[in-house]
C-alpha positions, -999 to 999 in steps of 0.1 A, spaced: 0 0 0 14 34 -10 15 62 16 -19 81 18 -30 111 37 -62 120 56 -78 153 66 -105 151 93 -130 180 95 -146 183 129 -178 203 124 -185 209 161 -200 241 172 -176 242 201 -145 264 194 -109 263 206 -99 238 232 -135 233 245 -141 195 249 -158 182 218 -172 147 211 -167 154 174 -130 162 180 -127 129 199 -142 109 171 -122 128 144 -90 119 162 -101 83 166 -106 81 129 -71 96 122 -56 72 147 -74 42 131 -63 52 97 -28 55 110 -29 17 116 -31 14 78 -2 37 70 -23 68 65 -11 100 81 -30 133 86 -46 158 110 -78 173 123 -92 207 116 -118 222 140 -137 241 113 -155 265 137 -122 281 146 -119 294 111 -139 321 93 -157 303 66 -178 328 46 -211 318 31 -212 310 -6 -206 283 -31 -173 295 -46 -138 282 -38 -128 317 -26 -153 342 -13 -128 370 -10 -113 391 18 -115 375 52 -124 340 39 -104 312 56 -119 285 34 -92 286 7 -64 274 31 -86 246 43 -96 238 7 -59 234 -1 -57 207 26 -89 190 15 -75 188 -21 -42 175 -9 -57 147 12 -65 112 -2 -92 106 24 -116 130 40 -131 123 74 -162 144 79 -176 145 115 -207 163 126 -227 166 158 -265 162 158 -285 193 165 -323 192 164 -320 161 143 -298 176 117 -261 181 110 -245 212 124 -246 245 106 -208 243 104 -211 210 85 -237 225 61 -215 254 54 -186 231 45 -208 212 21 -219 244 5 -183 254 0 -173 220 -14 -201 225 -40 -176 246 -60 -155 215 -67 -182 200 -89 -171 224 -117 -134 222 -109 -116 198 -132 -85 179 -122 -56 172 -146 -72 139 -156 -104 156 -168 -124 143 -138 -139 166 -111 -109 175 -88 -123 154 -59 -129 123 -81 -108 94 -69 -107 106 -33 -124 87 -5 -147 101 23 -160 86 55 -185 100 80 -188 102 118 -218 115 137 -222 121 174 -250 134 195 -275 127 223 -306 128 201 -319 110 171 -308 119 136 -275 100 129 -289 79 101 -303 109 83 -272 130 87 -250 101 75 -273 97 44 -272 134 37 -234 135 40 -229 105 19 -251 119 -9 -234 154 -8 -199 140 -7 -206 117 -35 -221 145 -55 -188 165 -53 -167 135 -64 -158 115 -33 -162 77 -33 -177 62 -1 -163 29 9 -184 -1 22 -195 6 58 -181 41 54 -194 56 86 -201 53 123 -222 72 148 -230 74 185 -263 85 199 -267 88 236 -299 81 255 -327 104 245 -332 135 267 -300 128 287 -268 149 289 -242 123 285 -220 130 255 -196 107 235 -166 123 252 -181 116 286 -179 78 282 -153 58 301 -145 39 269 -157 38 233 -185 11 231 -172 -20 212 -197 -17 185 -188 19 178 -151 11 178 -156 -18 155 -176 3 130 -150 31 131 -122 7 125 -140 -10 96 -147 24 80 -110 33 84 -98 0 70 -121 2 41 -113 38 33 -75 30 33 -81 0 11 -103 20 -14 -79 49 -15 -51 26 -24 -71 9 -51 -81 43 -66 -45 54 -65 -35 25 -86 -65 25 -110 -82 59 -111 -115 67 -126 -115 73 -164 -127 108 -176 
């Protein structure tokens, strides 16, 4: 397997060093991918000024172009969102809107620039919505060119109406850990395959 890279986008609403379940899951994904020779890092998106719009660069004060450069450089994207009122976070939605610009951006092979890259999804929250968020993210990421591997996501939902978060658990539940590790392994495998035999324009 050739060396691959990952960028994890944590779309938490919590800024800075504030404890974040999304940050925990994003780092768990990066660590799991590291077991397959994939190296990378996590970006907490809310710490950056991402202007509204659907262009690659929305002008003065827009921090998205620097994150975009890292997105384009990574072979694998990990996209993690919390659940708020049954939906992905507003930060996650903003990232999808900015990624929409890449549909019309052609790579050197004639395919959309994100074609041949792999994406996996993680969702955390203490309310229902994880399946819908995962489905919405899979669809949007596929639309902009990403390939989703088999079992390409995991989620954790706490007990309804309670205040326990994913980061409050003493340990990651075995089923969640197994799903996360499977998503990481399948993503690394798929990225390697696409690296050797890319899509044809």
